[in-house]
Phi, psi and omega in degrees: 000132180276147177258121181276133176247015176091158184245009182238165182294344180287340180267097182284145177292145182242158170054228187296323179300321180295319179298313181300313181298320180295317180297316180300318180294333183265351182298144176296147186275009179089169181291135179285142179278145175301130182242127177304145184300320181298320180287324179300324178284327184282327190291338175087192184274132180290132177256316183204159182219147175203158171261132192216172167242135183242135179222153176113203187267053177285162180302127181083012188291333181295334179294329186244027178058038176063029179206139167242094190297319181225106182212185182243155179232121176244137170243122174245181179284000179233331192224154163250123190236125178247125177065044182301134179084000182256166183292332185246009180283172180204163179229146178231123174300142180302329179294344181265358179273125183268346180172165176213152181204162172257128178250124182264128184268339181086167180065220181269358181284129179287157177291157177232165182268137175247132180241130171251135181227151181293123186225091185069231180276351183234204181235131170269170181212153174205164181249150179234121176249133187271135179285160180077211180288148181285341184244155173275181179295338179282348182099349180282146175296139178299323179300321180291321179296320179291324176299318179296320179293320178294320179297320178295333179275001176104007179273127181301135177268137181246138181299142181300328180296327177285332183278350181284078183240125173222113184299132179274095185247336188288134176233128181282168186298330182295334182267357186290336181302335180292347179263003184301326185273000182284135175277125181277120181262339177210142174218133180192188181241148179203159163269125190220159175302129182232357180158187178084179181296120182054035177066029186288339178282118183254136180220151174293142187209152168274139185235136176228148172235128173248185180285356179229344190224150163252120184238139171214139185244104179298149181294324182253127183122182181238141179084191181220170176260137182230124180234117178294138183299330181285356174267352184277127177286311176192171177236127184237133175278153182221223184287127179063231180258031181259154180205165177233146174249121182260134173234163185275135175264188184289346183250023181061028175251170179275138167244117188263135176249133190263138174223138175231110182263019185301327181294334180284325181074184176057035176052052181298324181299327177294320178293323177296316178298318179298319179296314181293321179299319179296337179266006175095008178274127177298138178234157180187199181250155180294156180294134176280125181286148171271117180216082188298343180277353179256151178259125176081141174079002179228167180263124173289158182305327183294341182260000181287000000 
C-alpha cells in the first residue's frame, strides 16, 4: 500500500523524504560545459535547472531512439534548453513553445511534464521526467513547479485533463481476423514503439502496411498494434533507416511513434515512405534541432 503525502505545496515532506529532497537540492550540478560566447550572450538569464529524462518526438529524436535517458534541462528568460553542450541536445526559443502541462500517470509513477513546440505548420510534443525525488522540499511535484515557471515565462498552460492522451493502438488476437481481407503492400521487420511514456519502450516487431492500415506486432506481448492510415498526420525520415509516424493528440499536437528498419538494410525506410506516400500519407524529413553549441547540422539562433 502506498502512503500519500499530498500533491500540493501545503503538504510538507516529512522524515526521510524531506532529507532526500534537501540533499538533492544541494547537490552540485556537475561540471559546466564550454559554451560559445555568442550563445552565452543569446541564451539569456537562467531561471531554473534540473536533471531529467526526455522521451517522445523532440527535435533530433530519431538519432537517439526517441529518448535522452540522462540529460539536463535549463529554462532561461529566452530559451528552453535540453542537453546543453551535448551531441544530441537541443534548444527551443520560448516563443516556439505552444504549451505545457502536467500528465499524471497514476499509481506510484510520478507525474511528468509535457511540452508542445511549434513544428512546421503544427505542434510536436515530448515528455520530461525529473530525476531524483518527484517532489521538492515544499512537497510540490517538480513537474508542477516547472509548469508554473514556464507559464510565468509566457508559455501557455494546458489542463492536465486535455494532456491525458494515450493512443489506442493495441488490438488483441481475437480481432485480427478482421484484417484477413487486407492486401499487404509492405512486410518487414523493425524496432518500434511498443509502449511506455511517449512510446519509449522499443521492441523488435513485424510490420505490415495495407491500403488502410499500418500494423506492427511486437515480439514480446500479445496482439498487435493497428493504426488506420487516415489517422496519420505524416511520416518523417530521420537518422539512418529510422523514421517517425505522427498522429494527432487531444491538443492538436503531434504524438510520434518510432520505427527503425536498420536491421532490414537497403534503405527500407525509404520504401516504407514511398508506400505510404502512394496511399496519400504526407511524407517529409525530421525537424532539424537548434543547437548553437554544435558546429554543422544545426540552426544558429540568428537563422531561427
